[in-house]
C-alpha positions in Angstrom: -12.4 -23.8 -30.6 -14.9 -26.6 -31.0 -18.4 -25.9 -32.1 -19.6 -27.8 -29.1 -17.8 -25.5 -26.6 -19.0 -22.4 -28.4 -22.6 -23.7 -28.5 -22.5 -24.5 -24.7 -21.4 -20.9 -24.0 -24.2 -19.6 -26.3 -26.9 -21.6 -24.5 -25.9 -21.2 -20.9 -28.7 -20.2 -18.6 -26.2 -18.7 -16.1 -24.2 -16.9 -18.8 -21.1 -15.9 -16.7 -19.3 -15.3 -20.0 -21.9 -12.8 -21.0 -20.8 -9.7 -19.2 -22.2 -6.4 -20.3 -19.7 -3.6 -20.2 -21.0 -0.3 -18.9 -20.6 2.7 -21.3 -18.3 4.5 -18.8 -15.9 1.5 -18.9 -16.0 1.4 -22.7 -15.1 5.2 -22.7 -12.1 4.5 -20.4 -10.9 1.7 -22.6 -11.2 3.7 -25.8 -9.3 6.6 -24.3 -6.6 4.3 -22.8 -5.9 2.7 -26.2 -5.9 6.1 -27.9 -8.8 5.3 -30.2 -10.3 8.3 -31.9 -13.0 8.4 -34.5 -11.8 9.3 -38.0 -8.3 7.8 -37.7 -9.1 5.1 -40.2 -7.9 2.0 -38.4 -9.4 -1.4 -38.9 -11.1 -2.3 -35.5 -12.8 -5.5 -34.3 -15.2 -5.9 -31.4 -14.8 -9.6 -30.9 -17.9 -10.2 -28.8 -20.4 -7.5 -29.6 -23.2 -8.4 -27.2 -25.4 -5.3 -26.9 -23.0 -3.2 -28.9 -21.4 -1.2 -26.0 -18.0 -1.1 -27.9 -19.2 -1.5 -31.5 -21.6 1.4 -31.4 -18.8 3.8 -30.3 -16.4 2.7 -33.1 -16.0 4.3 -36.5 -15.6 2.5 -39.8 -13.8 0.5 -40.8 -15.1 -1.7 -38.0 -16.2 -5.3 -37.7 -17.7 -7.5 -35.0 -18.1 -11.1 -33.9 -20.9 -12.4 -31.7 -21.6 -16.0 -31.0 -25.3 -15.3 -30.5 -25.4 -14.1 -34.1 -23.4 -17.1 -35.3 -20.3 -15.0 -36.0 -17.6 -16.9 -34.2 -14.5 -15.0 -33.2 -12.4 -18.2 -33.7 -13.6 -18.4 -37.3 -12.4 -14.8 -38.0 -8.9 -14.8 -39.5 -8.9 -11.2 -40.9 -6.2 -8.9 -39.6 -7.0 -5.8 -37.5 -5.1 -2.8 -36.3 -7.0 -3.0 -33.0 -9.2 -5.4 -31.1 -11.2 -4.0 -28.2 -13.6 -5.8 -25.9 -14.5 -7.8 -22.9 -13.5 -11.5 -23.7 -15.2 -14.5 -22.2 -13.2 -15.6 -19.1 -13.9 -19.3 -19.3 -12.0 -19.6 -22.6 -9.5 -16.8 -22.0 -6.4 -18.8 -23.0 -7.8 -19.8 -26.3 -9.2 -16.3 -26.8 -5.8 -14.6 -26.2 -4.1 -17.2 -28.4 -6.4 -16.3 -31.4 -6.1 -12.6 -30.6 -2.3 -12.8 -31.0 -2.7 -14.1 -34.6 -5.1 -11.4 -35.9 -4.0 -8.0 -34.6 -1.2 -5.6 -33.8 -2.8 -4.2 -30.7 -5.6 -5.1 -28.3 -7.4 -3.6 -25.4 -9.2 -6.0 -23.1 -10.8 -5.8 -19.7 -9.8 -8.9 -17.8 -10.5 -10.1 -14.2 -7.7 -9.2 -11.9 -7.0 -12.8 -11.0 -7.0 -13.9 -14.6 -3.9 -11.9 -15.5 -1.6 -14.7 -14.4 2.2 -15.1 -14.8 1.6 -17.9 -17.2 -0.6 -15.8 -19.4 1.9 -12.9 -19.3 4.6 -15.3 -20.3 2.6 -16.7 -23.2 1.8 -13.1 -24.2 5.5 -12.3 -24.3 6.3 -15.5 -26.3 3.8 -14.2 -28.9 5.6 -10.9 -29.0 2.9 -8.9 -27.2 3.6 -6.6 -24.3 1.5 -4.6 -22.0 1.9 -0.9 -22.6 -0.8 0.5 -20.3 -3.0 -0.9 -17.6 -5.7 0.4 -15.3 -6.9 -1.4 -12.2 -10.6 -0.8 -11.5 -13.7 -2.2 -9.8 -16.9 -2.0 -11.8 -19.5 -1.7 -9.0 -21.9 -4.4 -10.2 -19.1 -6.9 -11.0 -17.7 -9.6 -8.7 -14.1 -8.6 -8.5 -11.6 -6.0 -9.6 -10.5 -5.9 -13.2 -7.5 -4.8 -15.2 -7.9 -2.9 -18.4 -4.8 -3.7 -20.5 -3.5 -2.3 -23.8 -1.0 -4.7 -25.4 1.0 -4.0 -28.5 2.9 -6.4 -30.8 6.6 -5.7 -31.2 10.0 -5.7 -29.5 9.9 -4.7 -25.9 12.6 -2.2 -25.0 14.4 -2.5 -21.7 13.4 1.0 -20.7 9.8 0.5 -21.8 7.8 1.0 -18.6 4.2 0.1 -18.3 1.9 3.1 -17.7 -0.3 2.1 -14.7 -3.3 3.9 -13.2 -6.4 3.2 -11.1 -9.9 4.4 -11.8 -12.3 4.6 -9.0 -15.8 4.1 -10.4 -17.6 4.6 -7.1 -20.1 2.3 -5.4 -23.2 3.2 -7.5 -24.5 1.3 -10.5 -23.1 2.7 -13.7 -26.5 2.3 -15.4 -29.0 3.6 -12.9 -26.8 5.5 -10.5 -28.3 3.8 -7.4 -26.2 2.3 -4.7 -25.1 -1.3 -5.4 -25.8 -4.5 -3.5 -27.1 -4.7 0.1 -30.5 -5.6 1.4 -32.1 -2.2 0.9 -34.9 -2.3 -1.6 -33.7 0.9 -3.2 -30.3 -0.6 -4.0 -29.5 -1.9 -7.4 -29.0 -5.7 -7.5 -27.8 -5.8 -11.1 -25.2 -8.4 -11.9 -22.6 -8.4 -14.6 -24.7 -10.6 -16.9 -28.0 -8.7 -16.4 -29.3 -6.5 -19.2 -31.5 -4.6 -16.8 -31.1 -3.2 -13.3 -33.0 -5.0 -10.5 -34.2 -3.6 -7.1 
């Protein structure tokens, strides 16, 4: 990834690649990928942001964060697990790099971003979806898939575990109804650090 592209993401005023993941979603993802503290696996949060994932991980853990000049694409260490919310505008390159530095990853990806082409590329890199959850984060634009992918040979009888998590229609930060014209409704967007009314 070029420095120019990464700097443009870092300096965006409308940072649609900076999406803050609510703690409840982080908990769902940690449970789905069967992460437990104290199991001594090497974990990477590839885009730390405010630390929603990183702060819930146990050592050994590492992070990348473009705003701290720690570029994911410069990280060539190997990890047992990568977990996070990747930037959608560079998802193909992000996944390509992910395939080279881990055995397993858990990402939340926009529903329409999990395309047949990306699934084919994933398989060509010997990664396969083991589990997935469809959900709608109330303050986000569209539905998302949480996927757990593992490197290895896919068995013919290996079925994907699929589930749906309903997260309600209230903001996961302030617990007020989302959207709408009502002044008491939360107007928070996915890139906002604070709730707005």
